[in-house]
A tleap script that builds the chain and sets N, CA, C and O, in Angstrom:
source leaprc.protein.ff14SB
mol = sequence {
  NMET LYS LYS ILE LEU VAL VAL ASP ASP ASN
  THR ASP ILE LEU GLU LEU ILE VAL MET ILE
  PHE GLU LEU GLU GLY PHE GLU VAL VAL GLY
  LEU LYS ASN GLY LEU GLU MET GLU SER MET
  VAL ALA THR TYR GLN PRO ASP VAL ILE LEU
  LEU ASP VAL LEU LEU GLY ASN VAL ASP GLY
  ARG TYR LEU CYS HIE LEU VAL LYS SER ASP
  SER LYS THR SER HIE ILE PRO VAL ILE MET
  ILE SER ALA SER HIE ALA ALA LYS SER ILE
  GLN GLU ASP TYR CYS HIE PRO ASP ASP PHE
  VAL SER LYS PRO PHE ASP ILE ASP ASP LEU
  THR ALA ARG VAL ARG LYS VAL LEU CILE
}
set mol.1.N position { 57.648 133.062 115.724 }
set mol.1.CA position { 57.329 131.669 115.959 }
set mol.1.C position { 56.046 131.588 116.802 }
set mol.1.O position { 55.927 132.249 117.834 }
set mol.2.N position { 55.114 130.784 116.352 }
set mol.2.CA position { 53.841 130.613 117.060 }
set mol.2.C position { 54.045 129.764 118.315 }
set mol.2.O position { 54.850 128.833 118.330 }
set mol.3.N position { 53.295 130.108 119.370 }
set mol.3.CA position { 53.431 129.443 120.661 }
set mol.3.C position { 52.201 128.602 120.973 }
set mol.3.O position { 51.062 129.036 120.801 }
set mol.4.N position { 52.468 127.379 121.439 }
set mol.4.CA position { 51.411 126.444 121.796 }
set mol.4.C position { 51.550 126.078 123.263 }
set mol.4.O position { 52.644 125.776 123.739 }
set mol.5.N position { 50.436 126.106 123.973 }
set mol.5.CA position { 50.377 125.615 125.346 }
set mol.5.C position { 49.600 124.311 125.331 }
set mol.5.O position { 48.459 124.271 124.869 }
set mol.6.N position { 50.210 123.238 125.834 }
set mol.6.CA position { 49.578 121.924 125.891 }
set mol.6.C position { 49.336 121.582 127.359 }
set mol.6.O position { 50.250 121.645 128.181 }
set mol.7.N position { 48.090 121.217 127.678 }
set mol.7.CA position { 47.743 120.859 129.052 }
set mol.7.C position { 47.122 119.465 129.037 }
set mol.7.O position { 46.021 119.265 128.524 }
set mol.8.N position { 47.855 118.503 129.612 }
set mol.8.CA position { 47.383 117.119 129.683 }
set mol.8.C position { 48.044 116.465 130.888 }
set mol.8.O position { 49.256 116.584 131.071 }
set mol.9.N position { 47.261 115.774 131.713 }
set mol.9.CA position { 47.830 115.149 132.904 }
set mol.9.C position { 48.488 113.805 132.628 }
set mol.9.O position { 49.100 113.223 133.524 }
set mol.10.N position { 48.373 113.300 131.399 }
set mol.10.CA position { 49.040 112.063 131.008 }
set mol.10.C position { 50.423 112.434 130.460 }
set mol.10.O position { 50.535 113.029 129.388 }
set mol.11.N position { 51.462 112.080 131.201 }
set mol.11.CA position { 52.827 112.470 130.848 }
set mol.11.C position { 53.219 111.998 129.455 }
set mol.11.O position { 53.843 112.751 128.707 }
set mol.12.N position { 52.866 110.767 129.090 }
set mol.12.CA position { 53.242 110.234 127.770 }
set mol.12.C position { 52.604 111.045 126.644 }
set mol.12.O position { 53.272 111.392 125.670 }
set mol.13.N position { 51.329 111.341 126.774 }
set mol.13.CA position { 50.627 112.112 125.743 }
set mol.13.C position { 51.169 113.535 125.701 }
set mol.13.O position { 51.381 114.089 124.623 }
set mol.14.N position { 51.391 114.123 126.862 }
set mol.14.CA position { 51.931 115.480 126.935 }
set mol.14.C position { 53.281 115.563 126.224 }
set mol.14.O position { 53.496 116.449 125.397 }
set mol.15.N position { 54.183 114.648 126.543 }
set mol.15.CA position { 55.510 114.656 125.923 }
set mol.15.C position { 55.428 114.426 124.414 }
set mol.15.O position { 56.177 115.037 123.652 }
set mol.16.N position { 54.522 113.548 123.981 }
set mol.16.CA position { 54.349 113.280 122.555 }
set mol.16.C position { 53.875 114.526 121.812 }
set mol.16.O position { 54.425 114.876 120.768 }
set mol.17.N position { 52.858 115.192 122.349 }
set mol.17.CA position { 52.325 116.380 121.685 }
set mol.17.C position { 53.367 117.489 121.649 }
set mol.17.O position { 53.526 118.157 120.627 }
set mol.18.N position { 54.076 117.691 122.753 }
set mol.18.CA position { 55.134 118.713 122.788 }
set mol.18.C position { 56.180 118.410 121.727 }
set mol.18.O position { 56.578 119.304 120.980 }
set mol.19.N position { 56.630 117.162 121.651 }
set mol.19.CA position { 57.651 116.775 120.676 }
set mol.19.C position { 57.162 116.988 119.232 }
set mol.19.O position { 57.899 117.499 118.388 }
set mol.20.N position { 55.926 116.595 118.968 }
set mol.20.CA position { 55.365 116.741 117.616 }
set mol.20.C position { 55.419 118.200 117.171 }
set mol.20.O position { 55.885 118.504 116.073 }
set mol.21.N position { 54.946 119.088 118.018 }
set mol.21.CA position { 54.863 120.489 117.610 }
set mol.21.C position { 56.213 121.202 117.643 }
set mol.21.O position { 56.415 122.165 116.903 }
set mol.22.N position { 57.123 120.756 118.474 }
set mol.22.CA position { 58.481 121.302 118.409 }
set mol.22.C position { 59.129 120.922 117.075 }
set mol.22.O position { 59.802 121.743 116.451 }
set mol.23.N position { 58.925 119.687 116.645 }
set mol.23.CA position { 59.448 119.241 115.348 }
set mol.23.C position { 58.795 119.986 114.187 }
set mol.23.O position { 59.392 120.131 113.121 }
set mol.24.N position { 57.569 120.455 114.399 }
set mol.24.CA position { 56.851 121.226 113.377 }
set mol.24.C position { 57.274 122.699 113.370 }
set mol.24.O position { 56.805 123.477 112.539 }
set mol.25.N position { 58.157 123.077 114.292 }
set mol.25.CA position { 58.675 124.436 114.306 }
set mol.25.C position { 57.960 125.408 115.225 }
set mol.25.O position { 58.135 126.620 115.097 }
set mol.26.N position { 57.160 124.899 116.147 }
set mol.26.CA position { 56.457 125.749 117.098 }
set mol.26.C position { 57.249 125.853 118.396 }
set mol.26.O position { 58.059 124.980 118.709 }
set mol.27.N position { 57.011 126.921 119.147 }
set mol.27.CA position { 57.498 127.024 120.516 }
set mol.27.C position { 56.404 126.414 121.381 }
set mol.27.O position { 55.247 126.823 121.291 }
set mol.28.N position { 56.755 125.440 122.218 }
set mol.28.CA position { 55.740 124.692 122.950 }
set mol.28.C position { 56.082 124.614 124.442 }
set mol.28.O position { 57.223 124.364 124.829 }
set mol.29.N position { 55.056 124.837 125.258 }
set mol.29.CA position { 55.158 124.613 126.701 }
set mol.29.C position { 54.107 123.581 127.063 }
set mol.29.O position { 52.952 123.679 126.648 }
set mol.30.N position { 54.521 122.585 127.845 }
set mol.30.CA position { 53.592 121.566 128.307 }
set mol.30.C position { 53.350 121.679 129.793 }
set mol.30.O position { 54.279 121.889 130.573 }
set mol.31.N position { 52.098 121.540 130.178 }
set mol.31.CA position { 51.713 121.563 131.594 }
set mol.31.C position { 50.992 120.278 131.944 }
set mol.31.O position { 50.059 119.870 131.252 }
set mol.32.N position { 51.423 119.646 133.012 }
set mol.32.CA position { 50.738 118.456 133.497 }
set mol.32.C position { 49.665 118.841 134.519 }
set mol.32.O position { 48.672 118.131 134.681 }
set mol.33.N position { 49.867 119.948 135.193 }
set mol.33.CA position { 48.955 120.417 136.234 }
set mol.33.C position { 48.049 121.510 135.678 }
set mol.33.O position { 48.503 122.622 135.410 }
set mol.34.N position { 46.781 121.194 135.507 }
set mol.34.CA position { 45.832 122.153 134.957 }
set mol.34.C position { 45.644 123.392 135.812 }
set mol.34.O position { 45.260 124.446 135.306 }
set mol.35.N position { 45.911 123.273 137.106 }
set mol.35.CA position { 45.748 124.420 137.999 }
set mol.35.C position { 46.759 125.528 137.702 }
set mol.35.O position { 46.577 126.665 138.137 }
set mol.36.N position { 47.815 125.206 136.971 }
set mol.36.CA position { 48.829 126.197 136.605 }
set mol.36.C position { 48.510 126.900 135.288 }
set mol.36.O position { 49.210 127.833 134.895 }
set mol.37.N position { 47.456 126.455 134.609 }
set mol.37.CA position { 47.184 126.963 133.268 }
set mol.37.C position { 46.869 128.452 133.240 }
set mol.37.O position { 47.382 129.175 132.386 }
set mol.38.N position { 46.048 128.908 134.143 }
set mol.38.CA position { 45.628 130.311 134.119 }
set mol.38.C position { 46.825 131.256 134.194 }
set mol.38.O position { 46.908 132.208 133.418 }
set mol.39.N position { 47.745 131.006 135.112 }
set mol.39.CA position { 48.920 131.880 135.232 }
set mol.39.C position { 49.848 131.714 134.035 }
set mol.39.O position { 50.482 132.681 133.613 }
set mol.40.N position { 49.943 130.505 133.480 }
set mol.40.CA position { 50.799 130.284 132.311 }
set mol.40.C position { 50.249 130.998 131.082 }
set mol.40.O position { 51.020 131.527 130.282 }
set mol.41.N position { 48.945 131.020 130.923 }
set mol.41.CA position { 48.342 131.737 129.801 }
set mol.41.C position { 48.692 133.223 129.895 }
set mol.41.O position { 49.003 133.855 128.885 }
set mol.42.N position { 48.643 133.770 131.091 }
set mol.42.CA position { 48.941 135.191 131.285 }
set mol.42.C position { 50.401 135.519 130.987 }
set mol.42.O position { 50.691 136.557 130.393 }
set mol.43.N position { 51.314 134.654 131.389 }
set mol.43.CA position { 52.737 134.950 131.193 }
set mol.43.C position { 53.254 134.508 129.824 }
set mol.43.O position { 54.040 135.223 129.201 }
set mol.44.N position { 52.828 133.354 129.358 }
set mol.44.CA position { 53.335 132.786 128.098 }
set mol.44.C position { 52.632 133.366 126.879 }
set mol.44.O position { 53.230 133.470 125.808 }
set mol.45.N position { 51.385 133.739 127.032 }
set mol.45.CA position { 50.557 134.281 125.959 }
set mol.45.C position { 50.606 133.398 124.698 }
set mol.45.O position { 51.120 133.811 123.658 }
set mol.46.N position { 50.062 132.179 124.812 }
set mol.46.CA position { 50.101 131.252 123.682 }
set mol.46.C position { 49.212 131.710 122.530 }
set mol.46.O position { 48.265 132.475 122.714 }
set mol.47.N position { 49.545 131.221 121.342 }
set mol.47.CA position { 48.729 131.479 120.163 }
set mol.47.C position { 47.609 130.459 120.035 }
set mol.47.O position { 46.614 130.708 119.354 }
set mol.48.N position { 47.769 129.314 120.686 }
set mol.48.CA position { 46.747 128.272 120.711 }
set mol.48.C position { 46.966 127.417 121.957 }
set mol.48.O position { 48.092 127.259 122.428 }
set mol.49.N position { 45.861 126.867 122.483 }
set mol.49.CA position { 45.925 125.990 123.649 }
set mol.49.C position { 45.343 124.637 123.262 }
set mol.49.O position { 44.232 124.562 122.737 }
set mol.50.N position { 46.096 123.563 123.521 }
set mol.50.CA position { 45.606 122.194 123.379 }
set mol.50.C position { 45.313 121.716 124.791 }
set mol.50.O position { 46.216 121.648 125.624 }
set mol.51.N position { 44.053 121.384 125.066 }
set mol.51.CA position { 43.607 121.171 126.438 }
set mol.51.C position { 42.829 119.876 126.584 }
set mol.51.O position { 41.805 119.677 125.931 }
set mol.52.N position { 43.324 119.000 127.444 }
set mol.52.CA position { 42.633 117.754 127.732 }
set mol.52.C position { 41.354 118.058 128.512 }
set mol.52.O position { 41.339 118.959 129.350 }
set mol.53.N position { 40.297 117.320 128.243 }
set mol.53.CA position { 39.031 117.539 128.933 }
set mol.53.C position { 39.110 117.038 130.376 }
set mol.53.O position { 38.734 117.756 131.302 }
set mol.54.N position { 39.590 115.828 130.566 }
set mol.54.CA position { 39.595 115.224 131.896 }
set mol.54.C position { 41.005 115.269 132.486 }
set mol.54.O position { 41.825 114.381 132.254 }
set mol.55.N position { 41.257 116.310 133.241 }
set mol.55.CA position { 42.527 116.451 133.947 }
set mol.55.C position { 42.338 115.930 135.363 }
set mol.55.O position { 41.228 115.975 135.893 }
set mol.56.N position { 43.390 115.443 135.974 }
set mol.56.CA position { 43.279 114.856 137.305 }
set mol.56.C position { 42.830 115.820 138.386 }
set mol.56.O position { 42.113 115.425 139.306 }
set mol.57.N position { 43.239 117.084 138.291 }
set mol.57.CA position { 42.978 118.007 139.381 }
set mol.57.C position { 41.966 119.103 139.055 }
set mol.57.O position { 41.578 119.868 139.938 }
set mol.58.N position { 41.537 119.185 137.800 }
set mol.58.CA position { 40.564 120.196 137.403 }
set mol.58.C position { 39.950 119.770 136.067 }
set mol.58.O position { 40.593 119.082 135.274 }
set mol.59.N position { 38.723 120.176 135.826 }
set mol.59.CA position { 38.037 119.849 134.573 }
set mol.59.C position { 38.509 120.799 133.476 }
set mol.59.O position { 38.439 122.018 133.636 }
set mol.60.N position { 38.985 120.249 132.372 }
set mol.60.CA position { 39.463 121.061 131.260 }
set mol.60.C position { 38.390 121.969 130.683 }
set mol.60.O position { 38.701 123.044 130.169 }
set mol.61.N position { 37.122 121.551 130.760 }
set mol.61.CA position { 36.030 122.396 130.273 }
set mol.61.C position { 35.925 123.679 131.084 }
set mol.61.O position { 35.602 124.738 130.545 }
set mol.62.N position { 36.197 123.579 132.379 }
set mol.62.CA position { 36.200 124.758 133.242 }
set mol.62.C position { 37.338 125.701 132.831 }
set mol.62.O position { 37.149 126.915 132.753 }
set mol.63.N position { 38.509 125.134 132.571 }
set mol.63.CA position { 39.645 125.964 132.154 }
set mol.63.C position { 39.374 126.630 130.807 }
set mol.63.O position { 39.724 127.792 130.600 }
set mol.64.N position { 38.750 125.889 129.897 }
set mol.64.CA position { 38.379 126.457 128.600 }
set mol.64.C position { 37.398 127.605 128.804 }
set mol.64.O position { 37.521 128.655 128.174 }
set mol.65.N position { 36.428 127.402 129.683 }
set mol.65.CA position { 35.451 128.443 129.982 }
set mol.65.C position { 36.139 129.704 130.518 }
set mol.65.O position { 35.769 130.818 130.147 }
set mol.66.N position { 37.133 129.530 131.386 }
set mol.66.CA position { 37.866 130.678 131.919 }
set mol.66.C position { 38.550 131.465 130.807 }
set mol.66.O position { 38.499 132.695 130.780 }
set mol.67.N position { 39.188 130.746 129.893 }
set mol.67.CA position { 39.889 131.390 128.772 }
set mol.67.C position { 38.894 132.120 127.880 }
set mol.67.O position { 39.111 133.277 127.520 }
set mol.68.N position { 37.814 131.453 127.527 }
set mol.68.CA position { 36.861 132.004 126.567 }
set mol.68.C position { 35.981 133.116 127.143 }
set mol.68.O position { 35.428 133.915 126.387 }
set mol.69.N position { 35.846 133.177 128.460 }
set mol.69.CA position { 34.992 134.204 129.065 }
set mol.69.C position { 35.776 135.442 129.508 }
set mol.69.O position { 35.179 136.407 129.987 }
set mol.70.N position { 37.078 135.429 129.359 }
set mol.70.CA position { 37.915 136.575 129.744 }
set mol.70.C position { 38.266 137.372 128.487 }
set mol.70.O position { 38.816 136.816 127.536 }
set mol.71.N position { 37.959 138.647 128.475 }
set mol.71.CA position { 38.206 139.473 127.284 }
set mol.71.C position { 39.691 139.543 126.910 }
set mol.71.O position { 40.022 139.816 125.756 }
set mol.72.N position { 40.582 139.303 127.867 }
set mol.72.CA position { 42.028 139.337 127.586 }
set mol.72.C position { 42.508 138.067 126.880 }
set mol.72.O position { 43.550 138.078 126.224 }
set mol.73.N position { 41.752 136.975 127.011 }
set mol.73.CA position { 42.200 135.696 126.455 }
set mol.73.C position { 41.202 135.043 125.504 }
set mol.73.O position { 41.511 134.012 124.906 }
set mol.74.N position { 40.031 135.612 125.355 }
set mol.74.CA position { 38.978 134.961 124.561 }
set mol.74.C position { 39.366 134.758 123.101 }
set mol.74.O position { 38.782 133.915 122.420 }
set mol.75.N position { 40.339 135.517 122.613 }
set mol.75.CA position { 40.789 135.390 121.224 }
set mol.75.C position { 41.684 134.163 120.990 }
set mol.75.O position { 41.918 133.777 119.844 }
set mol.76.N position { 42.180 133.556 122.065 }
set mol.76.CA position { 43.099 132.420 121.932 }
set mol.76.C position { 42.304 131.171 121.550 }
set mol.76.O position { 41.388 130.779 122.273 }
set mol.77.N position { 42.641 130.548 120.429 }
set mol.77.CA position { 41.953 129.307 120.053 }
set mol.77.C position { 42.242 128.198 121.058 }
set mol.77.O position { 43.379 128.020 121.492 }
set mol.78.N position { 41.206 127.463 121.420 }
set mol.78.CA position { 41.335 126.328 122.328 }
set mol.78.C position { 40.861 125.082 121.591 }
set mol.78.O position { 39.737 125.028 121.092 }
set mol.79.N position { 41.730 124.088 121.533 }
set mol.79.CA position { 41.361 122.793 120.962 }
set mol.79.C position { 41.306 121.805 122.115 }
set mol.79.O position { 42.316 121.527 122.761 }
set mol.80.N position { 40.111 121.280 122.365 }
set mol.80.CA position { 39.918 120.305 123.423 }
set mol.80.C position { 40.272 118.916 122.898 }
set mol.80.O position { 40.017 118.590 121.739 }
set mol.81.N position { 40.865 118.106 123.777 }
set mol.81.CA position { 41.262 116.744 123.430 }
set mol.81.C position { 40.685 115.810 124.483 }
set mol.81.O position { 40.805 116.072 125.680 }
set mol.82.N position { 40.053 114.709 124.038 }
set mol.82.CA position { 39.475 113.783 125.008 }
set mol.82.C position { 39.316 112.383 124.432 }
set mol.82.O position { 39.080 112.202 123.237 }
set mol.83.N position { 39.452 111.404 125.310 }
set mol.83.CA position { 39.193 110.017 124.938 }
set mol.83.C position { 37.705 109.714 124.981 }
set mol.83.O position { 37.262 108.697 124.448 }
set mol.84.N position { 36.937 110.581 125.604 }
set mol.84.CA position { 35.494 110.399 125.716 }
set mol.84.C position { 34.803 111.164 124.589 }
set mol.84.O position { 34.819 112.394 124.563 }
set mol.85.N position { 34.204 110.433 123.670 }
set mol.85.CA position { 33.522 111.074 122.543 }
set mol.85.C position { 32.302 111.865 123.006 }
set mol.85.O position { 31.897 112.820 122.342 }
set mol.86.N position { 31.716 111.481 124.129 }
set mol.86.CA position { 30.552 112.192 124.657 }
set mol.86.C position { 30.941 113.567 125.190 }
set mol.86.O position { 30.085 114.443 125.321 }
set mol.87.N position { 32.210 113.764 125.495 }
set mol.87.CA position { 32.654 115.043 126.041 }
set mol.87.C position { 32.467 116.173 125.037 }
set mol.87.O position { 32.319 117.330 125.431 }
set mol.88.N position { 32.472 115.852 123.749 }
set mol.88.CA position { 32.349 116.893 122.725 }
set mol.88.C position { 31.056 117.692 122.898 }
set mol.88.O position { 31.095 118.922 122.913 }
set mol.89.N position { 29.926 117.023 123.028 }
set mol.89.CA position { 28.659 117.753 123.132 }
set mol.89.C position { 28.537 118.492 124.456 }
set mol.89.O position { 27.993 119.596 124.498 }
set mol.90.N position { 29.032 117.906 125.527 }
set mol.90.CA position { 28.955 118.543 126.841 }
set mol.90.C position { 29.769 119.830 126.858 }
set mol.90.O position { 29.295 120.854 127.352 }
set mol.91.N position { 30.973 119.792 126.332 }
set mol.91.CA position { 31.863 120.947 126.414 }
set mol.91.C position { 31.441 122.079 125.494 }
set mol.91.O position { 31.685 123.242 125.816 }
set mol.92.N position { 30.821 121.784 124.368 }
set mol.92.CA position { 30.450 122.855 123.449 }
set mol.92.C position { 29.403 123.778 124.061 }
set mol.92.O position { 29.361 124.968 123.746 }
set mol.93.N position { 28.564 123.238 124.930 }
set mol.93.CA position { 27.540 124.055 125.579 }
set mol.93.C position { 28.127 124.951 126.663 }
set mol.93.O position { 27.528 125.966 127.019 }
set mol.94.N position { 29.275 124.590 127.182 }
set mol.94.CA position { 29.828 125.283 128.333 }
set mol.94.C position { 31.020 126.171 128.003 }
set mol.94.O position { 31.077 127.324 128.433 }
set mol.95.N position { 31.968 125.641 127.244 }
set mol.95.CA position { 33.210 126.409 127.081 }
set mol.95.C position { 33.461 126.905 125.662 }
set mol.95.O position { 34.336 127.748 125.466 }
set mol.96.N position { 32.756 126.432 124.703 }
set mol.96.CA position { 32.870 126.890 123.317 }
set mol.96.C position { 34.294 126.835 122.765 }
set mol.96.O position { 34.858 127.865 122.397 }
set mol.97.N position { 34.882 125.622 122.706 }
set mol.97.CA position { 36.226 125.491 122.139 }
set mol.97.C position { 36.184 125.754 120.636 }
set mol.97.O position { 35.120 125.739 120.017 }
set mol.98.N position { 37.337 125.988 120.075 }
set mol.98.CA position { 37.436 126.227 118.641 }
set mol.98.C position { 37.450 124.928 117.848 }
set mol.98.O position { 37.113 124.909 116.664 }
set mol.99.N position { 37.842 123.842 118.511 }
set mol.99.CA position { 37.848 122.539 117.852 }
set mol.99.C position { 37.899 121.463 118.930 }
set mol.99.O position { 38.118 121.745 120.108 }
set mol.100.N position { 37.690 120.217 118.493 }
set mol.100.CA position { 37.696 119.068 119.385 }
set mol.100.C position { 38.391 117.919 118.673 }
set mol.100.O position { 38.106 117.637 117.509 }
set mol.101.N position { 39.313 117.252 119.382 }
set mol.101.CA position { 40.025 116.103 118.830 }
set mol.101.C position { 39.846 114.929 119.783 }
set mol.101.O position { 40.050 115.058 120.990 }
set mol.102.N position { 39.464 113.783 119.229 }
set mol.102.CA position { 39.297 112.576 120.040 }
set mol.102.C position { 40.617 111.826 120.160 }
set mol.102.O position { 41.407 111.767 119.219 }
set mol.103.N position { 40.837 111.248 121.357 }
set mol.103.CA position { 41.975 110.348 121.555 }
set mol.103.C position { 41.490 108.938 121.263 }
set mol.103.O position { 40.353 108.611 121.604 }
set mol.104.N position { 42.290 108.103 120.657 }
set mol.104.CA position { 43.617 108.421 120.141 }
set mol.104.C position { 43.492 109.305 118.907 }
set mol.104.O position { 42.560 109.153 118.117 }
set mol.105.N position { 44.422 110.212 118.749 }
set mol.105.CA position { 44.365 111.155 117.642 }
set mol.105.C position { 45.390 110.796 116.576 }
set mol.105.O position { 46.401 110.146 116.844 }
set mol.106.N position { 45.100 111.235 115.374 }
set mol.106.CA position { 46.021 111.090 114.252 }
set mol.106.C position { 46.932 112.322 114.275 }
set mol.106.O position { 46.446 113.452 114.323 }
set mol.107.N position { 48.232 112.107 114.239 }
set mol.107.CA position { 49.191 113.215 114.339 }
set mol.107.C position { 48.988 114.232 113.227 }
set mol.107.O position { 48.994 115.437 113.478 }
set mol.108.N position { 48.809 113.761 112.010 }
set mol.108.CA position { 48.615 114.679 110.881 }
set mol.108.C position { 47.331 115.491 111.048 }
set mol.108.O position { 47.298 116.680 110.732 }
set mol.109.N position { 46.279 114.847 111.543 }
set mol.109.CA position { 45.019 115.544 111.773 }
set mol.109.C position { 45.179 116.607 112.858 }
set mol.109.O position { 44.690 117.726 112.706 }
set mol.110.N position { 45.856 116.267 113.941 }
set mol.110.CA position { 46.063 117.221 115.029 }
set mol.110.C position { 46.858 118.431 114.552 }
set mol.110.O position { 46.485 119.567 114.846 }
set mol.111.N position { 47.934 118.208 113.831 }
set mol.111.CA position { 48.738 119.342 113.346 }
set mol.111.C position { 47.951 120.182 112.343 }
set mol.111.O position { 48.085 121.405 112.323 }
set mol.112.N position { 47.135 119.541 111.517 }
set mol.112.CA position { 46.310 120.287 110.559 }
set mol.112.C position { 45.282 121.159 111.280 }
set mol.112.O position { 45.029 122.293 110.871 }
set mol.113.N position { 44.702 120.637 112.334 }
set mol.113.CA position { 43.710 121.397 113.092 }
set mol.113.C position { 44.347 122.604 113.789 }
set mol.113.O position { 43.753 123.680 113.845 }
set mol.114.N position { 45.545 122.417 114.313 }
set mol.114.CA position { 46.247 123.534 114.941 }
set mol.114.C position { 46.562 124.601 113.905 }
set mol.114.O position { 46.339 125.788 114.142 }
set mol.115.N position { 47.076 124.183 112.768 }
set mol.115.CA position { 47.391 125.164 111.715 }
set mol.115.C position { 46.131 125.904 111.245 }
set mol.115.O position { 46.183 127.094 110.932 }
set mol.116.N position { 45.007 125.194 111.199 }
set mol.116.CA position { 43.762 125.810 110.753 }
set mol.116.C position { 43.303 126.925 111.700 }
set mol.116.O position { 42.872 127.981 111.237 }
set mol.117.N position { 43.389 126.709 113.009 }
set mol.117.CA position { 42.947 127.737 113.956 }
set mol.117.C position { 43.934 128.904 114.033 }
set mol.117.O position { 43.589 129.979 114.524 }
set mol.118.N position { 45.150 128.695 113.552 }
set mol.118.CA position { 46.165 129.761 113.590 }
set mol.118.C position { 46.096 130.678 112.361 }
set mol.118.O position { 46.778 131.701 112.314 }
set mol.119.N position { 45.285 130.317 111.379 }
set mol.119.CA position { 45.189 131.136 110.158 }
set mol.119.C position { 44.442 132.412 110.444 }
set mol.119.O position { 44.257 133.233 109.546 }
savepdb mol mol.pdb
quit
């Protein structure tokens, strides 16, 4: 079973994404606190990370950069999620995510994008 780590400080969005992917047959862990992501990646070893750009306590682009610049985790696909369409260009220069999804997102589109990076 493929594992997904979802990091979003909005409880409603976090719970929705977790529920969607659990119903799709994935093992899912949700984190509201971005500062816990680094240790969770090491212990949980997700197959993909869904990461909000603007987290309350840390910038998601920084967390993406940490994942992508570490040889132990750089292989993990990261899909950035943001309500700010301008965040797409800013983050690509810094953290090099595998994909970007704008909020509000279409559920079918989000699940298709996750499946695509898992191939």
